[in-house]
N, CA, C, O and the ligand as a Tripos MOL2 file, in Angstrom:
@<TRIPOS>MOLECULE
protein
  261   259    66     0     0
PROTEIN
NO_CHARGES

@<TRIPOS>ATOM
      1 N           0.8490   -1.2060    0.0000 N.3       1 MET1
      2 CA          0.0000    0.0000    0.0000 C.3       1 MET1
      3 C           0.8740    1.2420    0.0000 C.2       1 MET1
      4 O           1.7700    1.3890    0.8310 O.2       1 MET1
      5 N           0.6060    2.1140   -0.9240 N.am      2 GLU2
      6 CA          1.3990    3.3400   -1.0560 C.3       2 GLU2
      7 C           0.6220    4.5100   -0.4670 C.2       2 GLU2
      8 O          -0.5130    4.7780   -0.8620 O.2       2 GLU2
      9 N           1.2410    5.1990    0.4740 N.am      3 PHE3
     10 CA          0.5510    6.2910    1.1580 C.3       3 PHE3
     11 C           0.8810    7.6570    0.5700 C.2       3 PHE3
     12 O           0.1820    8.6370    0.8280 O.2       3 PHE3
     13 N           1.9430    7.7140   -0.2160 N.am      4 LEU4
     14 CA          2.3410    9.0130   -0.7390 C.3       4 LEU4
     15 C           1.5220    9.3720   -1.9680 C.2       4 LEU4
     16 O           1.3020    8.5490   -2.8570 O.2       4 LEU4
     17 N           1.0790   10.6190   -1.9940 N.am      5 GLU5
     18 CA          0.2650   11.0790   -3.1060 C.3       5 GLU5
     19 C           0.8240   12.4000   -3.6050 C.2       5 GLU5
     20 O           1.0910   13.3100   -2.8190 O.2       5 GLU5
     21 N           0.9980   12.4970   -4.9010 N.am      6 GLU6
     22 CA          1.5170   13.7370   -5.4700 C.3       6 GLU6
     23 C           0.3950   14.7440   -5.6660 C.2       6 GLU6
     24 O          -0.6900   14.3980   -6.1330 O.2       6 GLU6
     25 N           0.6610   15.9660   -5.3130 N.am      7 ARG7
     26 CA         -0.3430   17.0110   -5.4610 C.3       7 ARG7
     27 C           0.3540   18.2860   -5.9300 C.2       7 ARG7
     28 O           1.4830   18.5790   -5.5370 O.2       7 ARG7
     29 N          -0.3430   19.0310   -6.7750 N.am      8 LEU8
     30 CA          0.1920   20.2890   -7.2690 C.3       8 LEU8
     31 C          -0.4050   21.4240   -6.4390 C.2       8 LEU8
     32 O          -1.6250   21.5280   -6.3090 O.2       8 LEU8
     33 N           0.4400   22.2580   -5.8890 N.am      9 ILE9
     34 CA         -0.0530   23.3900   -5.1050 C.3       9 ILE9
     35 C           0.5940   24.6700   -5.6230 C.2       9 ILE9
     36 O           1.6150   24.6240   -6.3090 O.2       9 ILE9
     37 N          -0.0020   25.8020   -5.2940 N.am     10 ASP10
     38 CA          0.5840   27.0860   -5.6540 C.3      10 ASP10
     39 C           1.3140   27.6610   -4.4650 C.2      10 ASP10
     40 O           0.7570   27.7690   -3.3720 O.2      10 ASP10
     41 N           2.5420   28.0230   -4.6770 N.am     11 CYS11
     42 CA          3.3250   28.6300   -3.6090 C.3      11 CYS11
     43 C           2.6710   29.9340   -3.1750 C.2      11 CYS11
     44 O           2.3790   30.7750   -4.0250 O.2      11 CYS11
     45 N           2.4260   30.1360   -1.8610 N.am     12 PRO12
     46 CA          1.7910   31.3720   -1.3920 C.3      12 PRO12
     47 C           2.7150   32.5900   -1.4840 C.2      12 PRO12
     48 O           2.2700   33.7250   -1.3160 O.2      12 PRO12
     49 N           3.9810   32.3520   -1.7460 N.am     13 TYR13
     50 CA          4.9280   33.4660   -1.8710 C.3      13 TYR13
     51 C           5.1040   33.8900   -3.3210 C.2      13 TYR13
     52 O           4.8600   35.0430   -3.6750 O.2      13 TYR13
     53 N           5.5320   32.9490   -4.1590 N.am     14 CYS14
     54 CA          5.8810   33.3160   -5.5340 C.3      14 CYS14
     55 C           4.8140   32.9000   -6.5400 C.2      14 CYS14
     56 O           4.8920   33.2880   -7.7050 O.2      14 CYS14
     57 N           3.8130   32.1150   -6.1150 N.am     15 GLY15
     58 CA          2.7210   31.7550   -6.9970 C.3      15 GLY15
     59 C           3.0270   30.6450   -7.9770 C.2      15 GLY15
     60 O           2.1700   30.2630   -8.7740 O.2      15 GLY15
     61 N           4.2450   30.1200   -7.9280 N.am     16 GLU16
     62 CA          4.6100   29.0270   -8.8190 C.3      16 GLU16
     63 C           3.9080   27.7400   -8.3880 C.2      16 GLU16
     64 O           3.7090   27.4940   -7.1990 O.2      16 GLU16
     65 N           3.5410   26.9370   -9.3630 N.am     17 ALA17
     66 CA          2.9600   25.6320   -9.0590 C.3      17 ALA17
     67 C           4.0940   24.6570   -8.7610 C.2      17 ALA17
     68 O           5.0020   24.4820   -9.5730 O.2      17 ALA17
     69 N           4.0370   24.0450   -7.6260 N.am     18 ILE18
     70 CA          5.0610   23.0750   -7.2740 C.3      18 ILE18
     71 C           4.3970   21.7650   -6.8750 C.2      18 ILE18
     72 O           3.2610   21.7370   -6.4020 O.2      18 ILE18
     73 N           5.1300   20.6980   -7.0780 N.am     19 THR19
     74 CA          4.6130   19.3790   -6.7550 C.3      19 THR19
     75 C           5.0710   18.9830   -5.3630 C.2      19 THR19
     76 O           6.2520   19.0840   -5.0300 O.2      19 THR19
     77 N           4.1370   18.5380   -4.5670 N.am     20 VAL20
     78 CA          4.4880   18.0740   -3.2300 C.3      20 VAL20
     79 C           3.9960   16.6400   -3.0670 C.2      20 VAL20
     80 O           3.0330   16.2140   -3.7040 O.2      20 VAL20
     81 N           4.6710   15.9260   -2.2130 N.am     21 LEU21
     82 CA          4.2540   14.5760   -1.8930 C.3      21 LEU21
     83 C           3.4860   14.6050   -0.5780 C.2      21 LEU21
     84 O           4.0080   15.0440    0.4460 O.2      21 LEU21
     85 N           2.2510   14.1370   -0.6150 N.am     22 LEU22
     86 CA          1.4470   14.1170    0.5970 C.3      22 LEU22
     87 C           1.5690   12.7560    1.2630 C.2      22 LEU22
     88 O           1.4300   11.7120    0.6250 O.2      22 LEU22
     89 N           1.8240   12.7970    2.5230 N.am     23 ASP23
     90 CA          1.9030   11.5650    3.2950 C.3      23 ASP23
     91 C           0.6300   11.4370    4.1250 C.2      23 ASP23
     92 O           0.3950   12.2140    5.0500 O.2      23 ASP23
     93 N          -0.1640   10.4700    3.7870 N.am     24 GLU24
     94 CA         -1.4520   10.2720    4.4550 C.3      24 GLU24
     95 C          -1.3110   10.2140    5.9750 C.2      24 GLU24
     96 O          -2.2100   10.6080    6.7170 O.2      24 GLU24
     97 N          -0.1800    9.7200    6.4070 N.am     25 GLN25
     98 CA          0.0350    9.5740    7.8430 C.3      25 GLN25
     99 C           0.2910   10.9110    8.5260 C.2      25 GLN25
    100 O           0.3120   10.9960    9.7540 O.2      25 GLN25
    101 N           0.4880   11.9700    7.7120 N.am     26 GLU26
    102 CA          0.6820   13.3010    8.2760 C.3      26 GLU26
    103 C          -0.6410   14.0420    8.4050 C.2      26 GLU26
    104 O          -0.6500   15.1800    8.8730 O.2      26 GLU26
    105 N          -1.7360   13.4540    8.0160 N.am     27 ALA27
    106 CA         -3.0310   14.1230    8.0710 C.3      27 ALA27
    107 C          -3.3210   14.5980    9.4820 C.2      27 ALA27
    108 O          -3.0920   13.8820   10.4570 O.2      27 ALA27
    109 N          -3.8370   15.8410    9.5750 N.am     28 GLY28
    110 CA         -4.1080   16.4090   10.8780 C.3      28 GLY28
    111 C          -2.9300   17.1800   11.4420 C.2      28 GLY28
    112 O          -3.0110   17.7550   12.5270 O.2      28 GLY28
    113 N          -1.8440   17.1860   10.7010 N.am     29 HIS29
    114 CA         -0.6480   17.8810   11.1640 C.3      29 HIS29
    115 C          -0.3140   19.0420   10.2380 C.2      29 HIS29
    116 O          -0.7620   19.1140    9.0940 O.2      29 HIS29
    117 N           0.4800   19.9300   10.7740 N.am     30 GLU30
    118 CA          1.0520   21.0060    9.9800 C.3      30 GLU30
    119 C           2.5330   20.7440    9.8430 C.2      30 GLU30
    120 O           3.1920   20.3080   10.7870 O.2      30 GLU30
    121 N           3.0420   21.0090    8.6750 N.am     31 TYR31
    122 CA          4.4800   20.8870    8.5330 C.3      31 TYR31
    123 C           4.9670   21.9180    7.5290 C.2      31 TYR31
    124 O           4.1960   22.4420    6.7250 O.2      31 TYR31
    125 N           6.2300   22.1910    7.5930 N.am     32 THR32
    126 CA          6.8240   23.2370    6.7800 C.3      32 THR32
    127 C           7.8110   22.6370    5.7930 C.2      32 THR32
    128 O           8.6230   21.7760    6.1320 O.2      32 THR32
    129 N           7.7160   23.1150    4.5720 N.am     33 GLU33
    130 CA          8.6620   22.6670    3.5580 C.3      33 GLU33
    131 C           9.0320   23.8680    2.7070 C.2      33 GLU33
    132 O           8.1770   24.6920    2.3840 O.2      33 GLU33
    133 N          10.2970   23.9700    2.3460 N.am     34 ASP34
    134 CA         10.7220   25.1100    1.5460 C.3      34 ASP34
    135 C          10.2330   24.9780    0.1120 C.2      34 ASP34
    136 O          10.2270   23.8900   -0.4630 O.2      34 ASP34
    137 N           9.8220   26.1120   -0.4560 N.am     35 CYS35
    138 CA          9.4170   26.1500   -1.8530 C.3      35 CYS35
    139 C          10.6050   25.7750   -2.7340 C.2      35 CYS35
    140 O          11.7330   26.2110   -2.5070 O.2      35 CYS35
    141 N          10.3200   24.9540   -3.7470 N.am     36 GLN36
    142 CA         11.3910   24.5360   -4.6530 C.3      36 GLN36
    143 C          11.8480   25.6770   -5.5470 C.2      36 GLN36
    144 O          12.9250   25.6090   -6.1390 O.2      36 GLN36
    145 N          11.0360   26.7270   -5.6500 N.am     37 VAL37
    146 CA         11.3620   27.8260   -6.5510 C.3      37 VAL37
    147 C          12.0070   28.9930   -5.7990 C.2      37 VAL37
    148 O          13.0970   29.4410   -6.1550 O.2      37 VAL37
    149 N          11.3150   29.4890   -4.7410 N.am     38 CYS38
    150 CA         11.8200   30.6790   -4.0520 C.3      38 CYS38
    151 C          12.4400   30.3420   -2.6930 C.2      38 CYS38
    152 O          12.9580   31.2290   -2.0140 O.2      38 CYS38
    153 N          12.3910   29.0830   -2.2950 N.am     39 CYS39
    154 CA         13.0650   28.6050   -1.0830 C.3      39 CYS39
    155 C          12.5100   29.1810    0.2110 C.2      39 CYS39
    156 O          13.1590   29.1100    1.2550 O.2      39 CYS39
    157 N          11.3020   29.7550    0.1460 N.am     40 LYS40
    158 CA         10.7020   30.2480    1.3790 C.3      40 LYS40
    159 C           9.8940   29.1330    2.0380 C.2      40 LYS40
    160 O           9.4090   28.2260    1.3610 O.2      40 LYS40
    161 N           9.7540   29.2050    3.3530 N.am     41 PRO41
    162 CA          9.0720   28.1110    4.0680 C.3      41 PRO41
    163 C           7.5580   28.1640    3.9320 C.2      41 PRO41
    164 O           6.9110   29.0830    4.4340 O.2      41 PRO41
    165 N           7.0060   27.1820    3.2560 N.am     42 ILE42
    166 CA          5.5590   27.0700    3.0930 C.3      42 ILE42
    167 C           5.0160   26.1790    4.2040 C.2      42 ILE42
    168 O           5.5470   25.1010    4.4700 O.2      42 ILE42
    169 N           3.9490   26.6470    4.8460 N.am     43 VAL43
    170 CA          3.3140   25.8320    5.8810 C.3      43 VAL43
    171 C           2.1800   25.0350    5.2480 C.2      43 VAL43
    172 O           1.2440   25.6050    4.6870 O.2      43 VAL43
    173 N           2.2730   23.7320    5.3410 N.am     44 PHE44
    174 CA          1.2630   22.8380    4.7910 C.3      44 PHE44
    175 C           0.3600   22.3590    5.9100 C.2      44 PHE44
    176 O           0.8190   22.0210    7.0010 O.2      44 PHE44
    177 N          -0.9240   22.3350    5.6220 N.am     45 ASN45
    178 CA         -1.8670   21.7850    6.5710 C.3      45 ASN45
    179 C          -2.6100   20.6560    5.8820 C.2      45 ASN45
    180 O          -3.3630   20.8790    4.9340 O.2      45 ASN45
    181 N          -2.3950   19.4710    6.3560 N.am     46 LEU46
    182 CA         -2.9320   18.2890    5.7040 C.3      46 LEU46
    183 C          -4.0990   17.7450    6.5100 C.2      46 LEU46
    184 O          -4.0120   17.5640    7.7240 O.2      46 LEU46
    185 N          -5.1890   17.4900    5.8060 N.am     47 SER47
    186 CA         -6.3600   16.9380    6.5020 C.3      47 SER47
    187 C          -7.0550   15.9430    5.5840 C.2      47 SER47
    188 O          -6.7460   15.8650    4.3950 O.2      47 SER47
    189 N          -7.9690   15.2060    6.1230 N.am     48 THR48
    190 CA         -8.7700   14.3020    5.3090 C.3      48 THR48
    191 C         -10.2240   14.7190    5.4130 C.2      48 THR48
    192 O         -10.6930   15.1060    6.4840 O.2      48 THR48
    193 N         -10.9380   14.6400    4.2970 N.am     49 ASP49
    194 CA        -12.3570   14.9720    4.3320 C.3      49 ASP49
    195 C         -13.1640   13.7350    4.7290 C.2      49 ASP49
    196 O         -12.6050   12.6730    5.0040 O.2      49 ASP49
    197 N         -14.4870   13.8950    4.7530 N.am     50 VAL50
    198 CA        -15.3440   12.8080    5.2310 C.3      50 VAL50
    199 C         -15.2170   11.5510    4.3780 C.2      50 VAL50
    200 O         -15.4350   10.4380    4.8560 O.2      50 VAL50
    201 N         -14.8570   11.7460    3.0950 N.am     51 ALA51
    202 CA        -14.7100   10.6020    2.2000 C.3      51 ALA51
    203 C         -13.3360    9.9490    2.3470 C.2      51 ALA51
    204 O         -13.0510    8.9270    1.7220 O.2      51 ALA51
    205 N         -12.4940   10.5510    3.1780 N.am     52 GLY52
    206 CA        -11.1650    9.9890    3.3790 C.3      52 GLY52
    207 C         -10.1370   10.4870    2.3960 C.2      52 GLY52
    208 O          -9.0070   10.0000    2.3760 O.2      52 GLY52
    209 N         -10.5170   11.4640    1.5690 N.am     53 SER53
    210 CA         -9.5650   12.0200    0.6230 C.3      53 SER53
    211 C          -8.6800   13.0470    1.3070 C.2      53 SER53
    212 O          -9.1050   13.7400    2.2310 O.2      53 SER53
    213 N          -7.4550   13.1310    0.8430 N.am     54 LEU54
    214 CA         -6.5200   14.0870    1.4180 C.3      54 LEU54
    215 C          -6.8040   15.4890    0.8980 C.2      54 LEU54
    216 O          -7.0120   15.6840   -0.3000 O.2      54 LEU54
    217 N          -6.8120   16.4640    1.8010 N.am     55 CYS55
    218 CA         -6.9390   17.8600    1.4300 C.3      55 CYS55
    219 C          -5.6940   18.5720    1.9140 C.2      55 CYS55
    220 O          -5.2140   18.3370    3.0230 O.2      55 CYS55
    221 N          -5.1830   19.4420    1.0720 N.am     56 ILE56
    222 CA         -3.9890   20.1800    1.4640 C.3      56 ILE56
    223 C          -4.2860   21.6690    1.3590 C.2      56 ILE56
    224 O          -4.8660   22.1270    0.3750 O.2      56 ILE56
    225 N          -3.8910   22.4140    2.3680 N.am     57 SER57
    226 CA         -3.9550   23.8580    2.2520 C.3      57 SER57
    227 C          -2.5910   24.4090    2.6180 C.2      57 SER57
    228 O          -1.8790   23.8520    3.4540 O.2      57 SER57
    229 N          -2.2430   25.5120    1.9780 N.am     58 VAL58
    230 CA         -0.9230   26.0900    2.2050 C.3      58 VAL58
    231 C          -1.0690   27.5360    2.6260 C.2      58 VAL58
    232 O          -2.0260   28.2140    2.2510 O.2      58 VAL58
    233 N          -0.1240   27.9930    3.3960 N.am     59 ARG59
    234 CA         -0.0980   29.3940    3.7940 C.3      59 ARG59
    235 C           1.3430   29.8020    4.0300 C.2      59 ARG59
    236 O           2.2460   28.9680    4.1070 O.2      59 ARG59
    237 N           1.5320   31.1110    4.1450 N.am     60 THR60
    238 CA          2.8740   31.5850    4.4330 C.3      60 THR60
    239 C           3.1450   31.4270    5.9270 C.2      60 THR60
    240 O           2.2240   31.2960    6.7320 O.2      60 THR60
    241 N           4.3930   31.4410    6.2660 N.am     61 GLU61
    242 CA          4.7780   31.2550    7.6560 C.3      61 GLU61
    243 C           4.2660   32.3950    8.5380 C.2      61 GLU61
    244 O           4.0800   32.2200    9.7420 O.2      61 GLU61
    245 N           4.0420   33.5620    7.9310 N.am     62 ASN62
    246 CA          3.6740   34.7320    8.7120 C.3      62 ASN62
    247 C           2.1770   34.8840    8.9060 C.2      62 ASN62
    248 O           1.7370   35.6850    9.7300 O.2      62 ASN62
    249 N           1.3840   34.1200    8.1520 N.am     63 ASP63
    250 CA         -0.0580   34.1800    8.3200 C.3      63 ASP63
    251 C          -0.4530   33.6360    9.6770 C.2      63 ASP63
    252 O           0.0940   32.6370   10.1430 O.2      63 ASP63
    253 N          -1.4150   34.3060   10.3110 N.am     64 THR64
    254 CA         -1.9500   33.7610   11.5470 C.3      64 THR64
    255 C          -3.4120   33.4710   11.3440 C.2      64 THR64
    256 O          -4.1570   34.3240   10.8640 O.2      64 THR64
    257 N          -3.8170   32.3190   11.6910 N.am     65 TYR65
    258 CA         -5.2200   31.9070   11.5420 C.3      65 TYR65
    259 C          -5.8880   31.8150   12.9070 C.2      65 TYR65
    260 O          -7.0710   31.4840   12.9950 O.2      65 TYR65
    261 ZN          7.7940   29.9250   -3.9820 Zn       66 ZN66
@<TRIPOS>BOND
     1     1     2 1
     2     2     3 1
     3     3     4 2
     4     3     5 am
     5     5     6 1
     6     6     7 1
     7     7     8 2
     8     7     9 am
     9     9    10 1
    10    10    11 1
    11    11    12 2
    12    11    13 am
    13    13    14 1
    14    14    15 1
    15    15    16 2
    16    15    17 am
    17    17    18 1
    18    18    19 1
    19    19    20 2
    20    19    21 am
    21    21    22 1
    22    22    23 1
    23    23    24 2
    24    23    25 am
    25    25    26 1
    26    26    27 1
    27    27    28 2
    28    27    29 am
    29    29    30 1
    30    30    31 1
    31    31    32 2
    32    31    33 am
    33    33    34 1
    34    34    35 1
    35    35    36 2
    36    35    37 am
    37    37    38 1
    38    38    39 1
    39    39    40 2
    40    39    41 am
    41    41    42 1
    42    42    43 1
    43    43    44 2
    44    43    45 am
    45    45    46 1
    46    46    47 1
    47    47    48 2
    48    47    49 am
    49    49    50 1
    50    50    51 1
    51    51    52 2
    52    51    53 am
    53    53    54 1
    54    54    55 1
    55    55    56 2
    56    55    57 am
    57    57    58 1
    58    58    59 1
    59    59    60 2
    60    59    61 am
    61    61    62 1
    62    62    63 1
    63    63    64 2
    64    63    65 am
    65    65    66 1
    66    66    67 1
    67    67    68 2
    68    67    69 am
    69    69    70 1
    70    70    71 1
    71    71    72 2
    72    71    73 am
    73    73    74 1
    74    74    75 1
    75    75    76 2
    76    75    77 am
    77    77    78 1
    78    78    79 1
    79    79    80 2
    80    79    81 am
    81    81    82 1
    82    82    83 1
    83    83    84 2
    84    83    85 am
    85    85    86 1
    86    86    87 1
    87    87    88 2
    88    87    89 am
    89    89    90 1
    90    90    91 1
    91    91    92 2
    92    91    93 am
    93    93    94 1
    94    94    95 1
    95    95    96 2
    96    95    97 am
    97    97    98 1
    98    98    99 1
    99    99   100 2
   100    99   101 am
   101   101   102 1
   102   102   103 1
   103   103   104 2
   104   103   105 am
   105   105   106 1
   106   106   107 1
   107   107   108 2
   108   107   109 am
   109   109   110 1
   110   110   111 1
   111   111   112 2
   112   111   113 am
   113   113   114 1
   114   114   115 1
   115   115   116 2
   116   115   117 am
   117   117   118 1
   118   118   119 1
   119   119   120 2
   120   119   121 am
   121   121   122 1
   122   122   123 1
   123   123   124 2
   124   123   125 am
   125   125   126 1
   126   126   127 1
   127   127   128 2
   128   127   129 am
   129   129   130 1
   130   130   131 1
   131   131   132 2
   132   131   133 am
   133   133   134 1
   134   134   135 1
   135   135   136 2
   136   135   137 am
   137   137   138 1
   138   138   139 1
   139   139   140 2
   140   139   141 am
   141   141   142 1
   142   142   143 1
   143   143   144 2
   144   143   145 am
   145   145   146 1
   146   146   147 1
   147   147   148 2
   148   147   149 am
   149   149   150 1
   150   150   151 1
   151   151   152 2
   152   151   153 am
   153   153   154 1
   154   154   155 1
   155   155   156 2
   156   155   157 am
   157   157   158 1
   158   158   159 1
   159   159   160 2
   160   159   161 am
   161   161   162 1
   162   162   163 1
   163   163   164 2
   164   163   165 am
   165   165   166 1
   166   166   167 1
   167   167   168 2
   168   167   169 am
   169   169   170 1
   170   170   171 1
   171   171   172 2
   172   171   173 am
   173   173   174 1
   174   174   175 1
   175   175   176 2
   176   175   177 am
   177   177   178 1
   178   178   179 1
   179   179   180 2
   180   179   181 am
   181   181   182 1
   182   182   183 1
   183   183   184 2
   184   183   185 am
   185   185   186 1
   186   186   187 1
   187   187   188 2
   188   187   189 am
   189   189   190 1
   190   190   191 1
   191   191   192 2
   192   191   193 am
   193   193   194 1
   194   194   195 1
   195   195   196 2
   196   195   197 am
   197   197   198 1
   198   198   199 1
   199   199   200 2
   200   199   201 am
   201   201   202 1
   202   202   203 1
   203   203   204 2
   204   203   205 am
   205   205   206 1
   206   206   207 1
   207   207   208 2
   208   207   209 am
   209   209   210 1
   210   210   211 1
   211   211   212 2
   212   211   213 am
   213   213   214 1
   214   214   215 1
   215   215   216 2
   216   215   217 am
   217   217   218 1
   218   218   219 1
   219   219   220 2
   220   219   221 am
   221   221   222 1
   222   222   223 1
   223   223   224 2
   224   223   225 am
   225   225   226 1
   226   226   227 1
   227   227   228 2
   228   227   229 am
   229   229   230 1
   230   230   231 1
   231   231   232 2
   232   231   233 am
   233   233   234 1
   234   234   235 1
   235   235   236 2
   236   235   237 am
   237   237   238 1
   238   238   239 1
   239   239   240 2
   240   239   241 am
   241   241   242 1
   242   242   243 1
   243   243   244 2
   244   243   245 am
   245   245   246 1
   246   246   247 1
   247   247   248 2
   248   247   249 am
   249   249   250 1
   250   250   251 1
   251   251   252 2
   252   251   253 am
   253   253   254 1
   254   254   255 1
   255   255   256 2
   256   255   257 am
   257   257   258 1
   258   258   259 1
   259   259   260 2
@<TRIPOS>SUBSTRUCTURE
     1 MET1         2 RESIDUE 1 A MET
     2 GLU2         6 RESIDUE 1 A GLU
     3 PHE3        10 RESIDUE 1 A PHE
     4 LEU4        14 RESIDUE 1 A LEU
     5 GLU5        18 RESIDUE 1 A GLU
     6 GLU6        22 RESIDUE 1 A GLU
     7 ARG7        26 RESIDUE 1 A ARG
     8 LEU8        30 RESIDUE 1 A LEU
     9 ILE9        34 RESIDUE 1 A ILE
    10 ASP10       38 RESIDUE 1 A ASP
    11 CYS11       42 RESIDUE 1 A CYS
    12 PRO12       46 RESIDUE 1 A PRO
    13 TYR13       50 RESIDUE 1 A TYR
    14 CYS14       54 RESIDUE 1 A CYS
    15 GLY15       58 RESIDUE 1 A GLY
    16 GLU16       62 RESIDUE 1 A GLU
    17 ALA17       66 RESIDUE 1 A ALA
    18 ILE18       70 RESIDUE 1 A ILE
    19 THR19       74 RESIDUE 1 A THR
    20 VAL20       78 RESIDUE 1 A VAL
    21 LEU21       82 RESIDUE 1 A LEU
    22 LEU22       86 RESIDUE 1 A LEU
    23 ASP23       90 RESIDUE 1 A ASP
    24 GLU24       94 RESIDUE 1 A GLU
    25 GLN25       98 RESIDUE 1 A GLN
    26 GLU26      102 RESIDUE 1 A GLU
    27 ALA27      106 RESIDUE 1 A ALA
    28 GLY28      110 RESIDUE 1 A GLY
    29 HIS29      114 RESIDUE 1 A HIS
    30 GLU30      118 RESIDUE 1 A GLU
    31 TYR31      122 RESIDUE 1 A TYR
    32 THR32      126 RESIDUE 1 A THR
    33 GLU33      130 RESIDUE 1 A GLU
    34 ASP34      134 RESIDUE 1 A ASP
    35 CYS35      138 RESIDUE 1 A CYS
    36 GLN36      142 RESIDUE 1 A GLN
    37 VAL37      146 RESIDUE 1 A VAL
    38 CYS38      150 RESIDUE 1 A CYS
    39 CYS39      154 RESIDUE 1 A CYS
    40 LYS40      158 RESIDUE 1 A LYS
    41 PRO41      162 RESIDUE 1 A PRO
    42 ILE42      166 RESIDUE 1 A ILE
    43 VAL43      170 RESIDUE 1 A VAL
    44 PHE44      174 RESIDUE 1 A PHE
    45 ASN45      178 RESIDUE 1 A ASN
    46 LEU46      182 RESIDUE 1 A LEU
    47 SER47      186 RESIDUE 1 A SER
    48 THR48      190 RESIDUE 1 A THR
    49 ASP49      194 RESIDUE 1 A ASP
    50 VAL50      198 RESIDUE 1 A VAL
    51 ALA51      202 RESIDUE 1 A ALA
    52 GLY52      206 RESIDUE 1 A GLY
    53 SER53      210 RESIDUE 1 A SER
    54 LEU54      214 RESIDUE 1 A LEU
    55 CYS55      218 RESIDUE 1 A CYS
    56 ILE56      222 RESIDUE 1 A ILE
    57 SER57      226 RESIDUE 1 A SER
    58 VAL58      230 RESIDUE 1 A VAL
    59 ARG59      234 RESIDUE 1 A ARG
    60 THR60      238 RESIDUE 1 A THR
    61 GLU61      242 RESIDUE 1 A GLU
    62 ASN62      246 RESIDUE 1 A ASN
    63 ASP63      250 RESIDUE 1 A ASP
    64 THR64      254 RESIDUE 1 A THR
    65 TYR65      258 RESIDUE 1 A TYR
    66 ZN66       261 GROUP 0 **** ****
């Protein structure tokens, strides 16, 4: 069983589309990964919806929710 899923997201800093690997086991967690283009730290928030599909949202490190 493969848990990694590729997803295309837009960098909240430079707007470039970058490919990230989602790890299902990270669902419910936040983690930071540097943008492959501008090297700024993107905060990823990984969750699962009711159907069990992975949802990813991204924000800048300076955003406060
Ligand atoms: Zn970027």
